[in-house]
PAMARSE-345007 format. One record per residue (C-alpha): x negated, y, z; residue in three letters. Coordinates in steps of 0.1 Angstrom, whole numbers, padded with zeros to 4 digits, always signed. Layout:
// residues N
XYZALA...
END
This chain:
// residues 317
-0913+0678+0549UNK-0951+0678+0546UNK-0966+0672+0580UNK-1002+0669+0592UNK-1014+0654+0625UNK-1047+0665+0640UNK-1060+0638+0663UNK-1060+0601+0654UNK-1062+0586+0689UNK-1035+0565+0704UNK-1007+0592+0705UNK-1017+0611+0674UNK-1017+0579+0653UNK-0983+0570+0667UNK-0969+0605+0658UNK-0982+0600+0622UNK-0965+0566+0621UNK-0933+0581+0636UNK-0931+0610+0612UNK-0937+0587+0582UNK-0909+0564+0595UNK-0886+0595+0597UNK-0892+0601+0560UNK-0918+0629+0560UNK-0950+0631+0540UNK-0979+0627+0565UNK-1016+0635+0566UNK-1036+0622+0596UNK-1068+0640+0605UNK-1099+0628+0623UNK-1131+0647+0627UNK-1160+0637+0604UNK-1176+0606+0620UNK-1145+0598+0641UNK-1145+0561+0650UNK-1107+0561+0651UNK-1105+0574+0616UNK-1131+0549+0604UNK-1111+0521+0619UNK-1079+0531+0602UNK-1097+0534+0569UNK-1112+0500+0573UNK-1082+0479+0587UNK-1052+0503+0588UNK-1046+0497+0625UNK-1060+0505+0660UNK-1044+0475+0676UNK-1014+0495+0688UNK-1003+0513+0656UNK-1004+0500+0621UNK-1001+0529+0597UNK-0980+0529+0567UNK-0999+0530+0534UNK-0982+0562+0525UNK-1001+0581+0552UNK-1031+0600+0539UNK-1062+0599+0560UNK-1086+0628+0560UNK-1115+0645+0577UNK-1108+0678+0559UNK-1091+0707+0577UNK-1083+0722+0543UNK-1061+0691+0535UNK-1045+0694+0569UNK-1034+0730+0561UNK-1016+0719+0530UNK-0987+0710+0552UNK-0961+0733+0567UNK-0959+0716+0600UNK-0992+0710+0618UNK-0989+0686+0648UNK-1018+0686+0672UNK-1026+0657+0696UNK-1060+0662+0711UNK-1073+0664+0747UNK-1059+0695+0764UNK-1094+0707+0774UNK-1106+0704+0737UNK-1076+0723+0724UNK-1091+0757+0723UNK-1120+0744+0702UNK-1096+0730+0677UNK-1077+0763+0675UNK-1109+0782+0670UNK-1117+0761+0640UNK-1082+0767+0626UNK-1081+0804+0634UNK-1106+0814+0606UNK-1083+0798+0579UNK-1051+0810+0563UNK-1023+0800+0586UNK-0995+0818+0569UNK-0963+0798+0567UNK-0976+0772+0593UNK-0959+0760+0624UNK-0978+0743+0652UNK-0963+0715+0673UNK-0984+0707+0703UNK-0981+0671+0715UNK-1004+0669+0746UNK-0998+0678+0782UNK-1022+0699+0802UNK-1033+0733+0816UNK-1067+0748+0805UNK-1093+0746+0833UNK-1109+0779+0843UNK-1081+0800+0828UNK-1049+0784+0840UNK-1035+0790+0805UNK-1007+0770+0791UNK-1014+0754+0757UNK-0991+0777+0738UNK-1009+0806+0753UNK-1042+0792+0741UNK-1027+0788+0706UNK-1015+0824+0706UNK-1049+0838+0718UNK-1068+0819+0691UNK-1044+0819+0661UNK-1022+0849+0667UNK-0985+0849+0661UNK-0982+0815+0644UNK-0950+0798+0655UNK-0957+0771+0681UNK-0936+0745+0699UNK-0943+0717+0723UNK-0932+0680+0722UNK-0932+0664+0756UNK-0914+0637+0776UNK-0915+0600+0784UNK-0925+0571+0762UNK-0954+0549+0755UNK-0968+0539+0721UNK-0965+0502+0729UNK-0928+0505+0735UNK-0919+0528+0706UNK-0936+0507+0680UNK-0917+0477+0694UNK-0885+0495+0687UNK-0877+0506+0723UNK-0860+0541+0721UNK-0864+0570+0745UNK-0855+0606+0750UNK-0880+0634+0746UNK-0880+0672+0746UNK-0890+0700+0722UNK-0894+0735+0734UNK-0907+0769+0722UNK-0902+0806+0728UNK-0879+0807+0697UNK-0846+0789+0701UNK-0841+0788+0663UNK-0875+0770+0659UNK-0867+0746+0687UNK-0834+0737+0670UNK-0850+0733+0636UNK-0876+0709+0649UNK-0851+0689+0669UNK-0830+0684+0639UNK-0860+0677+0617UNK-0876+0651+0639UNK-0848+0632+0657UNK-0842+0596+0647UNK-0827+0565+0663UNK-0860+0559+0680UNK-0864+0592+0697UNK-0835+0615+0708UNK-0849+0650+0713UNK-0833+0675+0736UNK-0835+0712+0732UNK-0858+0729+0757UNK-0851+0764+0769UNK-0879+0772+0794UNK-0913+0771+0779UNK-0931+0779+0811UNK-0913+0751+0830UNK-0917+0726+0802UNK-0954+0731+0798UNK-0962+0732+0835UNK-0940+0703+0844UNK-0954+0681+0816UNK-0989+0689+0827UNK-0983+0683+0864UNK-0967+0649+0859UNK-1001+0636+0851UNK-1014+0646+0885UNK-0985+0628+0901UNK-0994+0598+0880UNK-1029+0598+0894UNK-1015+0600+0930UNK-0992+0571+0922UNK-1021+0550+0910UNK-1040+0558+0941UNK-1011+0546+0962UNK-1009+0514+0942UNK-1046+0508+0947UNK-1043+0513+0984UNK-1013+0489+0987UNK-0990+0518+0995UNK-0967+0516+0965UNK-0936+0520+0987UNK-0947+0557+0992UNK-0941+0563+0955UNK-0905+0572+0961UNK-0916+0600+0985UNK-0942+0610+0960UNK-0916+0615+0933UNK-0893+0635+0955UNK-0920+0657+0970UNK-0939+0660+0937UNK-0909+0674+0919UNK-0902+0700+0946UNK-0939+0710+0946UNK-0939+0716+0908UNK-0905+0733+0909UNK-0918+0759+0934UNK-0948+0766+0911UNK-0926+0769+0880UNK-0903+0794+0897UNK-0933+0815+0910UNK-0946+0817+0874UNK-0913+0830+0861UNK-0898+0798+0848UNK-0867+0779+0858UNK-0874+0755+0887UNK-0847+0731+0874UNK-0871+0722+0845UNK-0890+0701+0870UNK-0860+0679+0873UNK-0857+0674+0835UNK-0875+0653+0808UNK-0907+0672+0810UNK-0915+0662+0845UNK-0891+0640+0867UNK-0878+0624+0835UNK-0913+0613+0827UNK-0920+0596+0860UNK-0911+0561+0851UNK-0936+0562+0822UNK-0963+0578+0844UNK-0958+0567+0879UNK-0948+0530+0873UNK-0957+0519+0838UNK-0987+0496+0833UNK-0993+0516+0801UNK-0999+0549+0820UNK-1035+0560+0818UNK-1032+0584+0847UNK-1017+0558+0870UNK-1043+0532+0860UNK-1071+0558+0865UNK-1059+0566+0900UNK-1057+0529+0909UNK-1092+0522+0895UNK-1107+0552+0913UNK-1096+0542+0948UNK-1107+0506+0941UNK-1141+0518+0930UNK-1136+0503+0895UNK-1147+0520+0862UNK-1121+0536+0840UNK-1129+0549+0805UNK-1097+0560+0789UNK-1086+0597+0789UNK-1066+0606+0820UNK-1056+0643+0816UNK-1045+0645+0852UNK-1081+0646+0864UNK-1086+0679+0846UNK-1051+0692+0851UNK-1054+0688+0889UNK-1080+0715+0892UNK-1062+0738+0868UNK-1030+0734+0889UNK-1048+0744+0920UNK-1060+0775+0902UNK-1024+0783+0894UNK-1013+0777+0929UNK-1039+0801+0943UNK-1029+0827+0917UNK-0992+0825+0924UNK-0994+0819+0961UNK-0978+0784+0960UNK-0989+0755+0982UNK-0995+0723+0962UNK-1003+0696+0988UNK-1001+0667+0963UNK-1025+0684+0939UNK-1048+0692+0968UNK-1047+0656+0981UNK-1056+0642+0947UNK-1084+0668+0942UNK-1099+0660+0977UNK-1097+0623+0968UNK-1114+0628+0934UNK-1141+0649+0951UNK-1145+0621+0977UNK-1142+0647+1005UNK-1124+0621+1027UNK-1114+0585+1025UNK-1085+0581+1000UNK-1063+0563+1025UNK-1066+0590+1051UNK-1060+0618+1025UNK-1029+0602+1009UNK-1013+0588+1040UNK-1018+0621+1057UNK-1000+0638+1028UNK-0968+0620+1038UNK-0973+0622+1075UNK-0976+0660+1078UNK-0960+0680+1105UNK-0922+0676+1107UNK-0903+0700+1085UNK-0870+0703+1067UNK-0869+0686+1033UNK-0854+0716+1014UNK
END
């Protein structure tokens, strides 16, 4: 199958490598002037992924749209801009596969909603779940999830993309899948903050309470609360809450230590968007609130985060 990947950062370049490995014809797109694209053109690698020679590199959206499957891997807050660029072009016969995790700030929109608003009724699915580039390229397998509003599309993509390296499961709750995947980055920030404060033993409580918090929001939004316990959220905790490769965990740790951190940590933006959803649907989100108060430096991080787990006594469920 002809596939294009928009976004040649760490995850986008891996997806291009993975699709090529799975036997698909692949075009990898970077914006004109992209340093990532320039690096791949110059040496063929970014230090994590070494691209196969068969992969076509381009900065032309016209070449991207020669493919039937358009995979998008950009920052969640940049996604609407990308969709606006695509919306003025012929998208007939295209399918979008969104490979990032986030909620749009200011609107509380899920990314498939943003795609529909900008591009109309083009079929769209999401690819989420655990796994790090460093482990995949070393041959360490994992399980991930594909979901969409169309079960037939979900099944087609699962069959098309599954290999011995990634076993895809069929999602059946697009609301829960998207919200759960986005929210796990906020939990990752909280985990890193606990690590930085020497409170790593509280990460078990964080995982248990974080899943319940997200499940309540998913249910209030009309999704299935059990999705929070699947691969989109709880199943991604090892890669987000504990892994040394997790950008969100590392960002949270650096923040409470007062150290600089320059990689993209989607949870910083998703946290505010989650609170907007909580207000809209009347759901209390204490972990998101604690992370937000910490990021805004409203109180000392240790007081905020320890207070989160020392709240007034209550039943667990």
